[in-house]
C-alpha positions as CSV (number, residue, x, y, z in Angstrom):
1,X,-11.3,-85.5,159.3
2,X,-14.7,-83.7,158.5
3,X,-17.5,-82.4,161.1
4,X,-21.4,-83.8,159.7
5,X,-24.1,-82.6,161.9
6,X,-27.2,-84.0,162.1
7,X,-30.6,-83.2,164.7
8,X,-33.7,-84.8,165.2
9,X,-36.7,-84.4,167.5
10,X,-38.4,-86.8,170.0
11,X,-42.5,-86.1,170.4
12,X,-42.3,-87.0,174.7
13,X,-38.9,-87.1,176.7
14,X,-39.2,-91.1,176.9
15,X,-36.2,-93.5,177.3
16,X,-37.8,-95.2,174.1
17,X,-38.5,-92.1,172.0
18,X,-35.1,-90.9,172.4
19,X,-33.3,-94.8,171.8
20,X,-35.4,-94.9,168.4
21,X,-34.5,-91.6,167.6
22,X,-30.8,-91.3,167.9
23,X,-30.8,-94.3,166.2
24,X,-32.6,-93.2,163.1
25,X,-29.9,-90.2,163.2
26,X,-26.7,-91.6,163.4
27,X,-27.7,-95.0,161.0
28,X,-29.3,-91.9,157.9
29,X,-25.8,-90.1,158.4
30,X,-23.7,-93.5,158.0
31,X,-25.2,-94.5,155.3
32,X,-25.7,-90.6,153.7
33,X,-21.9,-90.4,154.1
34,X,-20.7,-93.9,153.3
35,X,-19.2,-94.4,156.7
36,X,-18.4,-97.7,159.2
37,X,-16.8,-98.0,162.4
38,X,-13.3,-96.7,160.8
39,X,-14.3,-93.5,159.8
40,X,-15.7,-92.7,162.9
41,X,-13.7,-90.8,165.2
42,X,-15.6,-88.6,168.4
43,X,-19.5,-88.4,168.5
44,X,-20.7,-84.9,170.2
45,X,-24.4,-85.1,171.6
46,X,-26.5,-82.0,172.6
47,X,-29.9,-81.9,173.7
48,X,-32.9,-79.4,174.8
49,X,-33.1,-79.1,177.9
50,X,-36.3,-80.7,177.8
51,X,-35.2,-83.9,177.8
52,X,-34.0,-85.5,180.6
53,X,-34.7,-89.7,180.4
54,X,-31.6,-90.6,178.7
55,X,-28.8,-89.8,177.9
56,X,-28.5,-89.9,174.1
57,X,-24.6,-91.3,174.0
58,X,-25.6,-93.8,175.8
59,X,-28.6,-94.2,173.3
60,X,-25.9,-94.2,170.1
61,X,-23.7,-96.7,172.2
62,X,-26.6,-99.5,172.7
63,X,-28.0,-98.4,168.7
64,X,-23.8,-100.4,167.7
65,X,-22.0,-96.8,167.5
66,X,-19.5,-97.9,170.2
67,X,-16.2,-97.1,168.4
68,X,-15.3,-93.9,169.0
69,X,-15.2,-91.3,172.2
70,X,-19.4,-90.2,172.8
71,X,-20.6,-87.2,174.4
72,X,-24.1,-86.0,175.7
73,X,-24.3,-82.3,177.2
74,X,-27.4,-80.4,177.7
75,X,-28.2,-77.9,176.3
76,X,-29.0,-73.9,178.6
77,X,-33.0,-73.2,178.1
78,X,-33.5,-70.6,175.5
79,X,-37.0,-69.2,174.7
80,X,-37.9,-69.9,171.2
81,X,-35.9,-72.9,170.7
82,X,-37.0,-76.0,168.8
83,X,-38.1,-78.2,171.5
84,X,-37.2,-81.8,172.3
85,X,-34.6,-81.8,170.5
86,X,-31.2,-83.4,169.8
87,X,-28.3,-82.6,167.6
88,X,-25.1,-84.8,166.6
89,X,-21.7,-83.6,165.8
90,X,-20.2,-85.8,163.9
91,X,-16.0,-86.3,163.9
92,X,-15.5,-88.5,161.0
93,X,-12.0,-89.3,158.9
94,X,-13.3,-88.7,155.1
95,X,-12.2,-86.8,152.1
96,X,-16.1,-86.4,151.1
97,X,-18.0,-83.5,151.2
98,X,-20.0,-83.7,154.6
99,X,-23.8,-84.5,154.1
100,X,-25.8,-83.5,156.4
101,X,-28.6,-84.8,158.1
102,X,-31.6,-83.4,160.0
103,X,-34.9,-85.2,160.5
104,X,-38.7,-85.3,162.0
105,X,-38.7,-81.2,161.8
106,X,-35.4,-80.6,163.1
107,X,-34.0,-78.6,159.0
108,X,-35.6,-75.5,160.5
109,X,-32.2,-75.6,162.5
110,X,-29.8,-75.0,159.9
111,X,-31.6,-74.5,156.4
112,X,-28.1,-74.0,155.1
113,X,-27.1,-76.8,155.3
114,X,-30.5,-79.3,156.3
115,X,-31.4,-78.6,152.9
116,X,-30.3,-78.3,149.1
117,X,-29.9,-74.7,148.1
118,X,-28.6,-72.9,145.2
119,X,-25.9,-69.6,145.0
120,X,-26.0,-68.2,141.6
121,X,-23.0,-65.3,141.3
122,X,-22.5,-63.7,138.0
123,X,-20.7,-61.1,136.5
124,X,-18.4,-60.6,133.8
125,X,-14.6,-61.4,133.5
126,X,-12.7,-59.7,137.0
127,X,-15.2,-58.6,139.0
128,X,-14.1,-61.4,141.7
129,X,-17.1,-63.9,141.3
130,X,-14.6,-66.4,141.5
131,X,-13.3,-65.6,144.4
132,X,-16.4,-64.7,146.0
133,X,-17.9,-67.8,145.6
134,X,-15.1,-70.0,147.1
135,X,-15.2,-68.2,150.1
136,X,-19.2,-68.3,150.6
137,X,-19.0,-71.9,149.4
138,X,-16.2,-72.3,152.2
139,X,-17.9,-70.5,154.8
140,X,-21.5,-72.7,154.1
141,X,-20.3,-75.7,153.5
142,X,-20.9,-76.0,150.3
143,X,-20.0,-76.9,147.3
144,X,-18.0,-74.3,144.7
145,X,-19.5,-75.2,141.3
146,X,-16.8,-73.4,139.0
147,X,-19.0,-73.4,135.5
148,X,-16.3,-71.6,134.1
149,X,-13.5,-74.9,134.7
150,X,-16.8,-76.7,132.9
151,X,-16.3,-74.2,129.3
152,X,-12.4,-74.4,130.0
153,X,-12.5,-78.2,129.7
154,X,-14.7,-78.6,126.9
155,X,-12.7,-75.9,125.1
156,X,-9.9,-77.9,125.7
157,X,-10.6,-80.9,124.3
158,X,-11.8,-79.2,121.4
159,X,-8.4,-77.5,121.1
160,X,-6.4,-80.9,121.4
161,X,-9.0,-82.2,118.4
162,X,-7.7,-79.2,116.4
163,X,-11.7,-78.0,116.0
164,X,-12.9,-74.7,115.5
165,X,-16.3,-72.5,116.7
166,X,-16.6,-73.4,112.7
167,X,-16.8,-77.2,112.7
168,X,-20.3,-76.6,115.4
169,X,-21.0,-80.3,113.7
170,X,-18.0,-81.8,115.1
171,X,-17.5,-80.4,118.1
172,X,-21.6,-81.8,119.4
173,X,-20.1,-85.0,118.6
174,X,-17.8,-84.5,120.8
175,X,-19.8,-83.3,123.9
176,X,-22.1,-86.2,123.2
177,X,-19.5,-88.3,124.6
178,X,-17.4,-86.1,126.4
179,X,-15.6,-87.3,129.5
180,X,-15.4,-84.2,131.6
181,X,-16.0,-84.6,135.5
182,X,-15.9,-82.5,138.5
183,X,-14.9,-83.4,142.3
184,X,-14.1,-81.5,145.2
185,X,-10.8,-82.5,146.3
186,X,-9.2,-81.4,149.8
187,X,-12.2,-78.4,150.1
188,X,-11.2,-77.2,146.6
189,X,-13.3,-78.2,142.7
190,X,-10.7,-80.3,140.3
191,X,-11.7,-80.5,136.9
192,X,-11.0,-84.2,135.1
193,X,-11.0,-84.3,131.5
194,X,-10.2,-88.1,130.5
195,X,-9.4,-88.9,133.5
196,X,-6.7,-86.7,134.2
197,X,-7.0,-83.0,136.1
198,X,-7.0,-80.5,134.2
199,X,-7.3,-77.8,137.0
200,X,-4.3,-76.0,136.1
201,X,-4.1,-76.3,133.2
202,X,-7.1,-74.3,132.2
203,X,-6.3,-71.2,133.4
204,X,-4.0,-70.4,130.2
205,X,-5.8,-66.9,128.2
206,X,-5.7,-69.2,125.2
207,X,-8.1,-72.0,127.1
208,X,-9.9,-68.4,128.8
209,X,-10.4,-66.8,124.9
210,X,-11.5,-70.6,123.5
211,X,-13.5,-71.3,126.1
212,X,-15.9,-67.3,125.6
213,X,-16.0,-68.4,122.0
214,X,-16.6,-72.5,122.3
215,X,-19.1,-71.3,124.6
216,X,-21.4,-69.4,121.9
217,X,-22.0,-73.1,120.6
218,X,-25.4,-74.4,121.6
219,X,-24.1,-78.4,121.9
220,X,-21.9,-77.1,124.1
221,X,-23.4,-74.7,126.4
222,X,-26.4,-77.6,126.3
223,X,-24.1,-80.7,127.8
224,X,-22.3,-78.1,130.1
225,X,-25.8,-76.8,131.5
226,X,-27.1,-80.3,132.1
227,X,-24.0,-81.2,134.0
228,X,-24.1,-78.8,136.3
229,X,-28.2,-78.7,136.5
230,X,-27.6,-82.3,137.8
231,X,-24.9,-81.2,140.0
232,X,-27.1,-78.5,141.6
233,X,-30.1,-81.0,141.9
234,X,-28.6,-83.8,144.3
235,X,-26.4,-80.9,146.6
236,X,-26.4,-77.8,147.9
237,X,-24.1,-75.5,145.6
238,X,-22.9,-72.1,144.9
239,X,-22.6,-71.9,141.3
240,X,-20.5,-68.9,139.4
241,X,-20.8,-68.1,135.9
242,X,-22.3,-65.6,133.3
243,X,-26.1,-67.2,132.9
244,X,-26.3,-68.6,136.5
245,X,-29.6,-67.4,137.7
246,X,-31.3,-66.6,134.2
247,X,-30.4,-69.9,131.9
248,X,-28.7,-72.6,134.4
249,X,-30.3,-72.3,137.4
250,X,-33.1,-69.9,137.5
251,X,-35.3,-71.0,140.4
252,X,-32.2,-70.4,142.5
253,X,-33.3,-69.0,145.8
254,X,-30.3,-66.0,145.9
255,X,-28.7,-64.7,143.0
256,X,-26.0,-62.2,142.9
257,X,-24.8,-60.1,140.1
258,X,-21.3,-58.5,140.1
259,X,-19.5,-56.6,138.3
260,X,-16.6,-53.7,138.1
261,X,-15.1,-51.0,135.4
262,X,-13.2,-52.9,132.9
263,X,-9.6,-50.9,134.1
264,X,-10.7,-52.4,137.4
265,X,-11.0,-56.0,136.0
266,X,-7.8,-56.2,133.7
267,X,-6.1,-54.5,136.9
268,X,-6.6,-57.7,138.4
269,X,-6.4,-59.7,135.7
270,X,-3.0,-58.7,135.3
271,X,-1.4,-59.2,138.7
272,X,-4.0,-62.2,138.7
273,X,-1.6,-64.1,135.8
274,X,1.6,-62.8,136.4
275,X,1.2,-64.8,140.4
276,X,0.6,-67.5,137.9
277,X,4.1,-66.7,135.7
278,X,1.4,-65.7,133.1
279,X,3.7,-61.8,131.7
280,X,1.1,-60.2,130.0
281,X,0.3,-56.1,128.7
282,X,-2.0,-54.9,131.3
283,X,-3.0,-53.1,127.7
284,X,-4.2,-56.3,125.9
285,X,-4.9,-57.6,129.3
286,X,-7.3,-54.3,129.3
287,X,-8.5,-54.9,125.6
288,X,-9.4,-58.8,125.6
289,X,-11.1,-58.2,128.5
290,X,-13.7,-55.3,126.6
291,X,-13.9,-57.5,124.4
292,X,-15.0,-60.5,125.6
293,X,-17.3,-58.6,127.5
294,X,-19.1,-57.5,123.9
295,X,-18.6,-61.8,122.6
296,X,-20.0,-62.4,126.1
297,X,-22.8,-59.8,126.5
298,X,-24.3,-60.2,122.5
299,X,-23.8,-64.2,121.8
300,X,-26.5,-66.1,120.2
301,X,-27.3,-68.4,123.2
302,X,-27.7,-67.4,126.8
303,X,-25.5,-63.7,126.7
304,X,-24.1,-62.3,129.8
305,X,-27.3,-60.3,131.5
306,X,-27.9,-60.0,134.6
307,X,-31.3,-61.9,136.0
308,X,-34.2,-59.4,137.6
309,X,-34.2,-60.6,140.4
310,X,-30.0,-60.7,141.1
311,X,-28.7,-58.5,144.2
312,X,-25.9,-56.6,141.8
313,X,-23.0,-55.5,143.3
314,X,-20.3,-53.0,141.4
315,X,-17.1,-54.2,143.7
316,X,-15.2,-51.6,141.8
317,X,-14.7,-49.9,145.3
318,X,-14.9,-53.1,147.9
319,X,-12.1,-55.3,149.1
320,X,-13.7,-58.7,149.3
321,X,-14.3,-58.9,152.6
322,X,-16.4,-56.6,152.2
323,X,-18.0,-58.0,149.2
324,X,-18.3,-61.4,150.7
325,X,-20.1,-59.6,153.9
326,X,-22.6,-58.0,151.6
327,X,-23.7,-61.2,149.7
328,X,-23.5,-63.2,154.2
329,X,-26.1,-61.1,154.9
330,X,-28.2,-61.2,151.6
331,X,-28.4,-65.1,152.3
332,X,-28.6,-65.0,156.2
333,X,-31.7,-62.5,155.9
334,X,-33.3,-65.5,154.5
335,X,-32.2,-68.3,155.9
């Protein structure tokens, strides 16, 4: 069950305008989210105190949206609030990511969900960017696009065919036709390769190192970046990786660069691997992280580097909630 938000405005307090505005708003919500009468559970309306001539819930019923429970409430008068505004929260049965709808200037109420916003979180391995990105996306009701998972899946495909980075021509052909998709299921990203869910299989240390190696090839980066930009152009996303703010989405409205000492990052990775059942020596992890840092920083195409306009956060002595709070504060200051 999901909640879809929407709002619209009218130019005058008249039954005709309210009926038309509500019908237009609900129709757009239904079409944008692929809803039918069976999906609708509850429609909760509220309207600003300057709307008195007609109940939005009654307008919804007359517009044909009567298969679910309906309720209207008047909001208290608040200084500086948007005038002549009707809001709705639609509770629906769906597994899809909610597409919120704001019409007739009402988008200024919630720029975070009414407009497409991209948040770039970059940083080296073990800096906490994946965990933080998921939390931020959930709190802002956005898709968290795990870009690293896409590179891991591409690396898995190449390894399954016995290819190495020396076989660049063959890898390029694989990338041209790779069947790689990302979908949101139960609030989490699932990575599909050749129609199969490989979300868990791509998390091994072997695939991790292979992803770093194959991502140095121009043909791999070109294809993955193409897929990422396509997704981010159609929906608000939080993207995490190593070159999001500098290469993938240089025009992203929000950019952050997370870092931490190699020792702290190695300890985090050691604990993560142990929780997943991968027992690996701490010193080996530290060595791998150090080597990967050098590889990522010095790769020929789109190296790991902080964007000039990114906010850098050293997470060495901060917990997840502290880092999340810093990022949320920065975002809310601009929205």
